[in-house]
C-alpha positions in Angstrom: 15.2 8.4 9.6 18.1 10.2 8.8 19.8 6.2 9.7 21.1 4.8 7.2 19.6 6.7 4.8 21.3 5.6 1.0 20.6 2.1 2.1 16.8 2.6 2.7 16.7 5.1 0.2 18.6 1.9 -2.0 16.1 -0.9 -0.8 12.9 0.7 -1.1 13.5 1.5 -4.9 14.2 -1.8 -5.3 11.4 -3.4 -3.8 9.1 -1.2 -5.4 11.3 -2.2 -8.7 10.9 -5.5 -8.0 6.8 -5.5 -6.9 6.2 -3.4 -10.9 7.7 -5.8 -12.9 5.4 -8.4 -11.1 2.5 -6.1 -11.0 2.5 -5.2 -14.5 3.6 -8.7 -16.2 0.2 -10.6 -14.4 -1.6 -7.4 -15.8 -0.4 -8.2 -19.1 -0.3 -12.5 -18.6 -3.9 -12.9 -16.4 -5.0 -17.2 -16.9 -8.1 -15.8 -18.1 -10.3 -12.7 -18.4 -10.6 -9.8 -16.1 -13.1 -10.1 -13.9 -15.4 -7.2 -13.3 -15.9 -5.9 -9.7 -19.8 -5.1 -9.3 -20.3 -2.2 -7.3 -22.3 -0.6 -4.5 -24.4 2.2 -3.4 -21.5 3.3 -1.4 -19.6 3.7 -5.0 -22.4 5.6 -6.8 -22.5 8.1 -4.2 -18.8 8.4 -4.2 -18.2 11.2 -7.2 -15.5 11.4 -9.2 -13.3 13.2 -7.8 -9.4 14.8 -9.7 -8.2 16.7 -7.6 -7.6 13.9 -5.7 -5.0 12.1 -7.4 -2.2 13.7 -5.4 -2.7 11.9 -2.8 -3.8 8.8 -4.5 0.3 9.1 -5.4 1.1 10.5 -2.0 0.8 6.5 -1.0 4.4 6.1 -2.6 6.0 8.5 0.0 3.5 6.8 2.0 5.4 3.7 2.1 9.2 4.7 3.0 8.4 5.6 6.2 7.6 3.0 8.9 11.1 1.6 7.7 12.4 4.9 7.3 11.6 5.0 11.3 13.5 1.4 11.3 17.7 1.1 12.4 18.6 -2.3 12.9 19.3 -4.0 9.3 17.7 -7.1 10.1 14.3 -5.1 11.4 14.7 -4.0 7.9 15.0 -7.0 5.9 12.6 -8.7 8.1 10.0 -5.7 7.6 11.0 -6.0 3.7 9.9 -9.8 3.6 6.7 -9.5 5.6 5.6 -6.8 2.9 6.8 -8.7 0.3 4.8 -11.4 0.9 1.9 -9.5 1.4 2.8 -8.0 -2.1 2.5 -11.4 -3.4 -0.8 -12.3 -1.7 -1.6 -9.5 -3.5 -0.6 -10.6 -7.1 -1.2 -14.4 -6.9 -4.5 -12.9 -6.7 -4.4 -11.1 -9.5 -3.1 -14.3 -11.6 -6.1 -16.5 -10.3 -9.2 -14.1 -10.0 -7.8 -10.8 -12.2 -10.5 -8.5 -11.5 -11.2 -5.4 -13.1 -12.6 -2.2 -13.2 -15.0 -0.2 -14.7 -12.9 3.2 -16.5 -13.8 6.6 -15.9 -14.0 9.2 -18.6 -11.8 11.3 -18.1 -10.5 14.6 -20.1 -6.8 14.0 -20.3 -6.6 17.9 -21.2 -7.8 19.3 -18.4 -6.5 16.1 -16.0 -2.9 15.7 -18.1 -1.9 13.4 -15.1 -4.7 10.9 -15.8 -2.7 10.2 -18.6 0.6 9.0 -16.2 -1.9 7.2 -13.9 -3.3 5.4 -17.4 -0.5 4.1 -19.2 1.4 3.6 -15.4 -2.0 2.1 -12.8 -5.0 1.2 -15.3 -8.2 -0.3 -14.0 -7.0 -4.4 -13.8 -5.2 -5.7 -10.5 -8.6 -4.6 -9.0 -9.3 -6.3 -6.1 -7.8 -6.9 -3.3 -6.5 -3.1 -3.9 -2.8 -3.3 -3.0 -3.2 0.3 -2.7 -5.1 0.0 0.3 -3.6 -2.8 1.7 0.2 -1.5 1.7 -1.2 1.6 2.7 -2.8 -0.3 6.2 0.1 -2.2 6.5 2.1 1.0 6.6 0.1 2.9 8.8 -0.3 -0.3 11.7 3.6 -0.4 11.6 3.5 3.6 12.1 1.3 3.5 14.8 3.8 1.0 16.5 6.7 2.5 16.0 5.9 6.0 17.3 4.0 5.0 19.9 6.5 3.0 21.4 9.0 5.9 21.0 6.1 7.8 22.8 5.2 10.6 19.2 3.1 13.1 20.8 -1.4 12.0 19.6 -0.9 14.5 17.2 1.2 12.4 15.2 -0.2 9.7 15.8 -4.1 11.4 14.5 -1.3 12.5 11.5 -0.9 9.3 10.3 -4.8 7.7 10.2 -5.8 10.7 8.3 -2.8 10.6 5.5 -4.2 6.8 5.2 -7.8 6.9 5.3 -6.8 9.5 2.8 -5.1 7.2 0.3 -7.9 4.6 0.9 -10.6 7.5 -0.2 -8.8 8.7 -2.4 -8.9 5.3 -4.8 -12.8 5.0 -4.6 -12.7 9.2 -5.6 -10.6 8.7 -8.5 -12.1 5.7 -10.0 -9.3 2.7 -9.5 -10.9 1.1 -7.5 -15.2 0.1 -5.9 -15.5 -0.4 -2.5 -15.6 -4.0 -2.7 -12.0 -4.1 -3.9 -10.8 -1.6 -0.7 -12.1 -3.6 1.9 -10.5 -6.1 0.5 -6.9 -4.6 0.5 -7.8 -3.5 4.3 -8.2 -7.0 5.1 -5.3 -8.5 3.6 -3.2 -5.2 4.9 -4.4 -5.6 8.5 -4.1 -9.6 9.1 0.0 -9.4 7.6 0.4 -6.1 10.0 -1.0 -7.8 12.3 0.9 -11.8 11.4 3.8 -10.0 11.6 3.7 -8.1 15.1 3.1 -11.0 16.2 5.6 -12.8 15.5 7.4 -9.8 16.7 5.8 -10.1 20.3 7.3 -13.7 20.2 11.1 -12.8 19.8 13.2 -12.5 22.8 13.8 -9.2 23.9 17.3 -9.3 22.9 16.3 -9.4 18.6 13.8 -7.3 19.3 15.9 -4.0 20.4 17.3 -4.8 16.6 13.8 -2.5 15.9 14.8 0.1 17.4 18.6 0.0 17.8 21.4 0.0 15.1 22.4 -3.8 15.9 
């Protein structure tokens, strides 16, 4: 994590800043009126749980772990390109097929954090859930990297638990419905699989850049 720390911090922050520029542009300029996403019995079964707002927000910490574990500059750039491809697919879906979810009524005085959330992340740009997609992409990469370095199994379990908590929180605070989450999971896993398959097809000398400084 400490290797190229400032480069990683600046790079990850810049990536998120650019993403949100695109996210809000698409949110405010959809190609058509948003289509409300249908709910399922599971959505009705999951009650509103405002206490999981922290888990939802923890994504922005979680996203930095996988690139933080990389050493080579080339590896960081390639990882960023795959993450950008994932986000681009999601934003394209939002633009060409805008979707939304039914907003939940929240007592903003009792839960002030939701006032900030509503100002930053509205109920539009629903499907696929990029919250779940980017978390799934990150989870696969973290698992891959900690297995490579022989980390304890408890860390792999913690990684899975954190991902599940983030994914569940999107439903529990009613930012997404189940179909959004499933679509996001499929997108994140597909891009992660492609990125790791591309890496596996590289020569050994190129693969080493993921785990050692150039």
